[in-house]
N, C-alpha and C positions, 0 to 999 in steps of 0.2 A: 604784222598786221593784226593780231593778237592782243597788242598790247597797246597798238594805237584803238580797237576799238574800244580797248576797253576805259584807255578815257574818253570817248566822248561818250559813251556810256556814265562814269562818275562823272561829265560837266553837268548828268542832265539830273544828278542829284542833287540834296544838300539838303538836311530836315529843313523843312520847314517850321521856325520857332514861331509863327504866328497858326499852328497850325496846334502844338504840343500845350504853348499857353493861354490859347483861346481855354482848351481841354480842362487849363487845367484852373484855370480861373473860375468857370462858370460849372464846374466842379466842388470850388470849394466853396462857391456862394454858397450853393447848394447845401451845401452841407453846415453852412452856419446857420443857414436859414432854418435845415433842422432838428442840429444842436439846441437853438433858442430856444424852438416851440418844446423840443424835450425835457430841458429846462423847465419850462412855465408847465405843465401840465405836468410832469413826472408826480410831485405829490399832491396835486387836486385826482388823478385814478388815477388810486390804488388799485386797482383792481385788476386794470393793463400793465402796468409797471414795476410795480411788487406784488405781485398775492403767493408768493412763495413765505411773506413774510408773515399771514395770515392763514392760505391756505392750503391745505394737505397735511400728513402728516406731519402729526407737534415734531416728532425728532427728527428733522426732515427739512424743516423752518431752517431760516435764519434772522438775522437779529436787519431793520429798519437803517437804509444809511440815512447821513445828515439831511435835512431840508436846506441847506443853504446852498445857494446855485451851484457853487462851485466845489464844496465841503464831498460830497456824492464820487469825487472822482479818485482821490487820495485815501479816500476812506475805500475803494476799492482793489486800487492798487497792493492794499496791503495789507485784502485777506488773501493765509494763503492758498494755496491750487488745493494742497490736498483737502480742504473742509468741502474742493468739490464732490472727492469721492463718497462726503454724508451729504450730500444735500443735493448729490443729481447724480451721483455712478462712474464707473469707472469709461465706460466709453470718453462721457462726456468729459472727466477727469486728463487722460490722455490727449483727446481734441485740442485742449485748455495745454497742453506740452508743445502740443506740432505747432500750433501757432506762435504758440512762445517763441520753443529756443530759436525756430528761423526767423524770427524778427529779429533777435538777438542773433544770431552766427549771420545774417546778410550787412544787421549793420554795424559789426566790431569787422567783418571783411571787407569793406566798404574800404575804410579806413585805413585800410594795408594796402590793397588793389587801389584803388583810385590814387596815394601818395605814389607810387609805382607807375602807375601805366599811364595818370592822365598827361604827364612829362612826355612817355614818351612815343603816344600815338599825337601829344595836340605841339612840343617841339618839333618845331624845320619838317613840316610834316608836308602833304601835300595844298591843304586848301585851297584857296576859290581858284587859285590856275586848275588845278582838277576838278574844278568843280561844290567844294566839298565843306562847305563852312555852316552855320549851325551847329547840330549838338553833332553833327556827322565829324567833329574834326573829334571827339573824344573817344572816338574806334574805332576797331582796329585796324582799316580799310583807310588810313587816313596815312599810314607810312611810307612811303617816299618808297620806290624801288631799290633806291640808295643809299635807302640807311637800315640792308635787311637785316644787318646783323641783330637790328632792333630784336627782331626774331625773339630770340634766346629768352625776352625775358616777361612776356604770355606766356612761354613753356616755364618757366620755371615759377611764374605764380599761377600758373593751370595746377602744376602737382600739388601747389603748397596747398594753394584753396581743396582741390580734390581728394588732399590727404587729409585736411581737417576736418569734413564735410564727413569723409565715410566713418571717422573716428567718434564724431557726433553720433549717427544714428550708431555704431557700436557700441555706445552706451547706451541710447536713448533703449536699442532691444533690450542692455544687459537688464536695465532700471523695470524693463516692463514688463519680461518671464518673472522677475523676483516679485515686483507687485500682483502679478498673475499669479502664481504658484502660492503666495499666501492666501488671498479668495478662494483658491481650488481648496485649502488646508484648511480655513476661517471653519467653525462650527455655524455662523448662518451659515455659510454659502452650502453645505454638509446638511439642513435641515427643509432644506429646500427641495421637491418632489422633482424640477428637474438635473439636479445633481448623482442622484443613483438611481436614473431610468432612460434606456435607450431608446430610440426606434430598430426595430428591425422591419426588411422590408424585402419585396421574392423570397418570404417564405415557401419553402414547395408547398403541397399540398399534402403528402406521407407527415409534415411537420406543426399543419395546423393545426394544433391540440393544444392545452395548457398545459397536460400532465407531459408533451411531449418536449413539449421548451421547458419548461420544469426540466422535465430530467436533464438534458440539456447545459443550460446554462448554472444551474443548482451546483455546477461543478468548483465556481468559481468561490471566493475569499468570503463568508457570512450568508450565501445562501440567493435564493429570491425571494424575495419579499409577496410581489405582487407582475397578477400576466393580461394583460388588459387586449387581443385580440381585437383585430377593429374588423366589422361586421359591417356589411352594407342593405344601411337602413333601406332603399327605396326609394321613397317620398317622405320619411320624416322628416328630414332636414327639411323641405319646404313646408311641411305644416307648423312646422317652428320657428318659420321664418312668417308667415303669412300668421300666427298669436302674436306677434311682434307687431306686424302692420296696425293687427287691430285693434291691440289694446291701446295703441297713439292714437288712433283714431276712435275710440269707445273714448278714450278721456278723452280728446278735443273736442268729441258730442255733448260730452256734458260739463265741459266750463264752459262750453259754447250755451249749453242750455241755462245752467246756473247765473253767469253774469246775464241771459237778457230779463231772463224774471226779474233778478234784483234791480234791475234797471227802471224796467216795470212799475215794479212796487218805489223804489225814488220817484220817477216820473208821481204815481199817482197822491204821493207822500205828501211832495212839492203844490200836490192843486189843494191841497187839505191839511195842510196842517195837524191836523189836531184828531186825525186819525191815526189809529192804534195799530201796531202792529203782530197781527197774531201770531205765535207760533203755531207749528203745523202742529199736527194730533199726529201722535201713533198709530200708523194704519190708515190715517187719510192721505192721499194719494195728493203731495205737496205739489209735482211738476203737473198734472192736468190744473191745481188752483190757475194761475200764472201762463202756462202755456197749453191749449189746446192739442188735443192726437191730433187736428190734422194740418198745424200748424210744424210742428214737428221736422226731424230732416228724415229724407229718405234718402235708398241710394239704389243703383240695382243692378240685380246678382241675375247669373249666366252659367252655361258652360264654362264659355269664351271670355275671362273678365276681360279683358281691357275693348271687345266691342259690344257687351253685354254693360257696361257701364257707362259706355257713351250711347245706344239707344235703342238696342236693342233684347233690353236685360227686361226683367222682372222687376215692377217697382214695387221697394218693402220700405219700414219704415227700419230705421238706421241704427237704432237705441237697439229695440229686439235683437232685431239682425249681429249687429258684434256681439251682445251678451251672450246670444245661442250657437254662433259658430265658436266665440273661444271656449266654451264650454263642453261643448266635442271635442278642439281639439285638446282640451285639457285629459280630454278623459280616455282619447286614442295614442298620445304620449302617454303618457300615465299607463294605459295596459302594452306599450313598448315595452316598455320598463324591467317590465316582471316573464315575459315574453321574447328575451333576449334572441335565444338559441332557433327561433323560430325564421333569422337573419343569418346567410350567409355570411361567415368569412372569407374575407379578403385578403390576399398578401403578404399584411402586415401587423404587424403586434406592439405595445412596446412592456417592458421588462422593464422590471425597481426592484431591482438587492436592499439589501439590506447593509452593503454598506460600499460609500462613491468609488474605490478602488476597484472590486469587483467590474464597479460598470464601465470603469476605464481601458480596462483588461477587456472585457465581454465587444468594446469597439474593433481595441489594435488586434485581437483575436485572426484565427482561422477560422472563422463558427460551422462550415458544411466539409463536405467531399463534395458536393454534387459543385461546376462548374459555375462561376457567377450567383447563386445559393445565398439568401439570403446577406446581398450585399446592395445598394450600403447598408449600414447603417451607420446611429447618428448619436449624438449625447446634447446633454443639456436643451434639451425640449420639453422648452415652455409651452404647460399644455393651451394655457391662452393667444400662442402663436401659431400653432397646429394646422397649417393650409390642405383643410382633414379632405378637398378633391382629391390632392394628389397622393392619396397614399393607398391607392388599391392599382396604382403601373406598373408592371411586369419593367425590369430591366433592361431588355428589350425594346419595351414601349420608351423607355424615357431616354435613352443611346438613344432612340427615332428620335423625340421631340428635339433632345439636344441639338445634334447634328442639323437639323432644320433649324430650328433659330438660331446657332451659330452660322450659316448661307442668307436670311434671312439681317442679322446684323452687318456682317461686310454689305451686302446690296445697298443695306441705308446707308452705310458707310459711305457707300460710292456717291447714291443719287445726295447726300447731305452737303456735298461738295461744291454743289452747284449757291444756292443760296453763298454759302460762308466765304466761296471763291468771288462771289460779287463783293459780298463783303472788305475781303481785303483789294480788291483793284476799287474800289469807293475810299480807300484810304489812303491810295495811291494815283488819286484820280486825275491831280494836275500832273504827275508826268507826262502824261500821253498826251493833252493839251497843247504843246507844241506839236506834233505829230499828228496827230486825229483832229485834218479841220471842222469834226461837227459839233467838234468839242470843243473847240474854242471859245464857245460864247462864255464861258468857266469865269474862262481872265473880267468878263466887267464885271462879274459877283463880287462884293465889297470883302473886302480882306478877313472880317468878323463872320460874317455868313458861309465863307468859303472854310473856315479853320473850323466853322464847326459843323460841315457835312465832310469832311474826310477827318477831321477827328472826336468830334462826341456820336454825329452820328453811324458811322458805321461801329461802331465799340457799343451803341445803344442795338442794335439787329443785332452784333452777337451773342449778346446779354440775352435780348427773348430767343433767339435759336435755341441758344446750348439749352433752353429753362424747357423749352419743349419733351425734350429727347428720355428724358426719366421716366416721365410717364409712359413712355413707348416702351422702352426697357424694365420696367418694373412686368410691365404687360409679357413678355417676354421671359421676364424673366421667371413668370409663376405658371409659363407655356410650358419649360420643360419640363416640372414634377417635380420640382424643389419644393420638401413637405412644411418645410416653415417658413417665416418671414424672415427670422436674425438670417436666413442661411440667402435668402432670397435679395434685402440690404448688399450683402456682400457680395451675392453674385454683380447687381445692380451697380454698387462703386465700382466692379473690375472693366463692366461692358460701358461703363460713363467716361468715366479715364483715361481709354482708348477713343472713343467719341471724340473729348474734352482735347488728347495731344492732336490727333490725327486733323482735328476741325478747326477747334480754337488755336492751336497752334503751330504743328506743320504747313496744315493748307493754306495760312492769312498770310503763315511766313514766302511762303513762294510763291501765293500772287501777290502783295505783297513788292520780290520783287521782279517778278516776270512783268505785271504792272509798268515798271517803273524803268524799264528797260527793252521791253521787247519790241520796240522797233528795232533797235538793232540788231537783236537779233531774228528777227523776219531776213533782215542786210547782212548778217553774218549767222551762218548756222552753228556754221564751226564752230564759232567761238566761244556755245550757250553757257556749256561749264564754267569761261572764265571771266563771263561777262558775270555768270551769277555770283558766284566768288566771291566776286571785286562788292559786288552793292548786297548780299545777302546780311553784311552785318547792320546798312542802316534800315532797312527793314525793323531793328530794333525801336523805332524811330512812333511806332503804330501799335507799342507794345509799352514802354515810354505814357502815352496817352490809356490805354484799356489798363495798365491796373493803376496808374496815378487816378480814373473814372471809378471804378471801384475801391479804393480804399476810401478815397473823401464822399461818396454815394454812395454805393454798399454799408458802411460803417453806421454811419449815423442814422440811415434807414433802419437799419433791425433796431438801432435804439429806441426809433418816434416809434415804429409798427403805427405808421400810419391807415394802412389799410386794416387790424385791427382793432383800435380806437372805433373807427368809425363805423364799421359793420358787428363790432359787441353791443354796440346802442343800439344800432338803426337794426338792423338782423330781430335782436333780444324786440323789442316795440312790437314789432312786424309780424315777430314768425311767433315766437315765445310765448304761448296759450295752453299752455299747461300746464303742471308744477313739476311735471317730470321734466319742461323741455327748458325750464328755470334753471332749477338744479342742476342739469348737463353743460346748457353756456357759462354757467358762474362755477362752478368746482370743478369742469374740467380745463385743464389749464396745455396748451400748446406742447408739442413738442418736435425733434430736430429730426430730420432723416439723415443719417452717416451717409448711407450709401450713394445721397447727391451733392453735400455737403461736403465730403472729403473730398471727392471728386476736384472739384472747383480748386480748390486752394490744392493739391499736387497740380495741378495745372500748372498755377501760378509758380510755386518752385522749382517744378521744367523748363517753364518762359526763362523764369530768375537766373536757374543752373547754364543755361546754353547763353547767355548775353554776360553774365555777370565776368569773364576777360573779353571778349568782346567786345564791348558797351558798356565800361563801370557802371556809369552812373543807375542801372535796372536797380545796382545791391540798393542803394541809399533810396529811388521810389519803389521798389517792392517790402523792404525790412521797415519804412517810414505805416503804409498799406499792411502788412500784415502787426506790426505794431496795435494799428488803427482798429484790426480786426479782431483781438483779442482782448481791447478793452470791450466794446463788440460785444462780443459772443461768452465775455467770461462775466459782465453783467448781465446776461439774458440768460445763460447757463445756472445763474446762480440766482437771482431774483424773480423769469419769467414762465422761462420752461420748467414741463416736470418731466422723467426721463422713466415708465411706469417697467418699460420690457431692458432691465440693461443686459449688452451681451456682455460686459465685464472686460472692455475695452480691445474686441475683437479685429475691428477696424483698423485699429493702429497701425498695428505688423504687415497689414499689407498696402497702406499709405507709404511704410520710410519702406518695401519694398518697390514702391510704384514711383518712390521718390530714383530709385536709380536711373531714371529716365530721362532724367534731368542731367545726370551726370555719361552717360552713352552718349546721350545727343551733341553735350559738349563737347564731347571727345572727339566724337566722330569732326563735327562741326568745324576745330578746331586741325585736327587733321589734315583735313580736305584743302581749307584755308592752307595752311604752312605747306602740304604739297603745291599748290597753285601759281603759289605765291613769284615774283619774278624781278630778277635785278635789270637793272639799266640797259643789258644786253640781252633779254626776253629770255635768260635761261631760268629754270629757279632754284628757290637762294634760301629751301625750309625743308629741306628733305631731312637732315639729321632732326628737328625737333619738327617734323607727321613723325617719323618711324619711332619718338618717345612718344609719344600719344602714344601712337597704336598699340604700345605697349602699355601702357596706362589701362589703358580700354582691359589687356589681357591681366590686372592686377584688379581691376573693377571689378570681374569676372569672376574670379576668385574669392577675392573679398563676401561680396555677396555670397555668394555657393558656399565657402562655410557661415556666413552665420546663418542661411536656409536651414543646412542641416548641423548645425546646433541650438540655434531655440526653437525649430520649427514643435517639434514634439514638446520641448517644456511649455507652447504659447496654449497647445490643446488638452493636454494628457496631463494626470495627474501620476508624479512617476514614482515608484515601490517604495522605496526612498520617502516618501512621504514623510512618514510622521515617524525615523529617525531622525530623518534630517532635521526637522521642526524639533525637537528638545537636544539636539547638538546645537554647540555655539562654532560653525563655519561659514569661515569669513566666502565668501563669495563678489565680493571686489579685487578691481583689478592688482598687481605686485606694485603699479609704482603710485610714488605719488601723485603724478599729472594727474590721471584719473581724476581719486575724489576732488581734485581741486574741479575739473572742468563738470566733473558728477555737482557738485554746487552752486557752481554759477546756473549750470543746467536745473537747479530745484526750488530759481526762486524763491528764494528767502527760506530756508529750509533745511533744516539738518537731515544728514541717513547718514546713518553706520550701519554698520554689515547686517544689524538683526531687521534693518528696513522697521524697527518699530514708529512708526510716525500717525497712521490715523483712523477716524471709528472707519465699519466698514455696515454697520447697523440694516439701514437700508437700501446698498448699493443691493443689497441681495433681500431685497422684497415678492414677495410670488404671492399671487393671490390662493393656491393651493398648496398644502405645506406635506411633506410628507407622510402625513395617519392618513388622510383623505385616499378613504379606497377609488371613489367613483372620476378619481381626479385628472384620469386619460380617459375620463369617455366619453363623444359625441357631443360637441353642449349641447343638441336638441336630446340624451335624454341626459345629463351630467344639470342642467340649466332649472336650478326651481322652477315652481307654478309661480308666473306673475300673478302681481296684485295693483287690481285699476288705483291709483292715485288720482280724486279728485278732492277740491279745496273744500271745508267747511263755509256754510254762509252761515249769516244771523238767521235765515228764513229756514233753517230746518233742512232744506232740499235734498243735499249731498246727503245730512242723516239719514234722512228716509230714503234712499237713494239704496246706500248702505244695507239696510236694514232690509228692504223688502226681496234684493235679489244676495240676503243671508237666505230669505223668508226660502227665495223661488222654486229651493231645490237645486241649480245647475250647478255644475261643478265651476265656480268661476267667485274670486277674491278681490273686495270692491274695501280700500280701506281711505278716512282720509285726515291721519297722523301725519304732525311735523305740515299741513296745507293749509289756506283760508283766505278767502276773499277778504280785503279792510276796505274800509269806509267807501272811497273813493272806489269799489269796483274790481280793484287791479290785486293780485295773486301774488300772495308773500309767500314764503318758504323760512321753515327753519329746524328745516332736518333733509334727511336722503330721503329716496323714494324706500316704503315700509318694503323692496324684497331685492333692495340693495344689498349686495355681498360684499362687506369690506375686508381689507386683508385683515390674513389671519395670524393674529398674535403671535406664534411659536417661531415669526425668526426674528421678534426685538431681541436677539442677543448681541451683545455687547462685545467688540474682540477685537485686537489692537493692530495693528499691518504688525 
């Protein structure tokens, strides 16, 4: 009975080739259009497509690509991946490796797996007699019950495939640890403030003293250099934020008034061409000459800012109020810096050592005799990446928050399944039309339109759904009390990956399979497991379309950056009304968020691994998609994006370990299919194969455990023998010759030797605050310099008069016109950074080689 039910269910299957090819054709057309536009505009809008050839630190710039239509592609592919370390840092370098090795592996595996398995699945298979047609004949589910001996082929290929993939992951982790340790030992890295500084949280009250903390931690090698006790600054951070807003507002008011005066003078001059423009006499109010006081902008103020600004506040002159308030805030903040002891210390502190090894030992040691005191501790804390609001949490407060966020995430996973399940059902809705009469109107829709509805529309909807998640997950991560943005990024990487696998893969797979056989399951519930096992391989049809769409549209759109191109010039024209805004828009390059980028591709890998043996065509589609993504991201990372907060590649090992999820799901899927495989008589015919797949699961667990225990300590910490190891020629590569060969292939045109002498790390370790700054780990409200009001000079002398009046007023406020001016067309031009801009320190311009 079960066998008959399965046969009937299979008769409803048969991948719709129109669905796949419609998606493929539409995606290809979109991709071609995007690439053509990219080729045309690439050399025209250099700021959008090649900003790193002339913007930013000179030591991190790259040579321009050829201007010919296709010359840029071979030139890009010839660029060594190692150059990414210099231009973009280790995070970008290892992301490029992650894409490259999987493109290489999937395409190479397709040759082997396809040659063996396609004949096994297609020759003398079930075919149309069982409802198998189109792409379905290329899957595991096409093997006839009478050919049950063929199941040995996917078992053997599965073992070979898994073995090679695990070996590649092992090689990649060895390469990562070698480069990571070289980074930790490099002089450039060790000159950073974060390399020698730790954050200690949950400090007991009796220990909240610089003297006591100094005595505790000064026992470590080299001793303590600085200690910063974190304090409850009360309303001081709010005052600093208010000051920043008022500075922006004052600059906008000044620029608007000067621009109005210039336009007024231009109109007057146009009416009387012989009229001479007389310069402003110092001491004369230049603003009043062109804009009477009664016509100057006003604002409403009061005790309740929002209500006061709308209607209930007192009307005041905006220019005068902003200056007076900024002056007052400057004075209050400066006084707070001199009276820090008046602010109560909270239960955390930054401790900087003279030697990096001391910081690494301090983080790993048992720091306190009191349970849970002075824990957790963090290292590699960059001053600019600190979430200051999370530093005052106790250990128990943080744990309660973590539990609450975990529960909220679990609830979100459950409820998010509803829209994702709808997407999965939509992709296979044609299978329901035969039994559900209210859906039969879909049969009258043209095949092309139906292909778009079942192929293109679900993938777009799924992409939109998954794009909304990172915003929520990032808020959750911050709520847990994580103290740095780097750690928040890694938290998001973990939680977002769970969502990707649960919703963009598992729920879609199950809903796709269930939707195609739901009627049969309702009619025969006892055979649900067998029916699903027979039809789960056909769920790969959705992912064929999904990966094809991602590779053919996302990669070219990443190159084209159409939204960035439009918004850069449109928003710049509409909103950049001050020199500071112009400077920020032009000189601030975009960046990539690894916490949300890595999980997307790791999930693609999981999908590919699961279906690699069940539906080998997935390897070809995924390999080509990863190849396109590698080209797009290599171009983006080399020429477009900046990475000022490089985390040293720490997202890479997490992605490697998450990739094991694909192996486990693949093994579970194959084991289940083997257990449920039946011969002509209805008895199980692949028990031995299923047992071997269960053994494979145990082997994979052992391999992952070994990798974690071997590589994790070296991923995060500097070993005690670091200095001795760097001075001796100790080989670290494998004993077998094949290890070096595989390593050279995966390293993409670069020679690897035992000493790992490959590339510069100058700017991969840049940091705003160096090891010599005593205020590096003070709160930004105390650390940042007093802002300077930046306005453009003009030919009427209004800006110069404003600067002179401000200096003579006695107010605690700075103003400058340096590096900005109004041109003849009354547009703002800049030729330098804001006068209060704090550039990267020069102490980290250390040239070392791995």
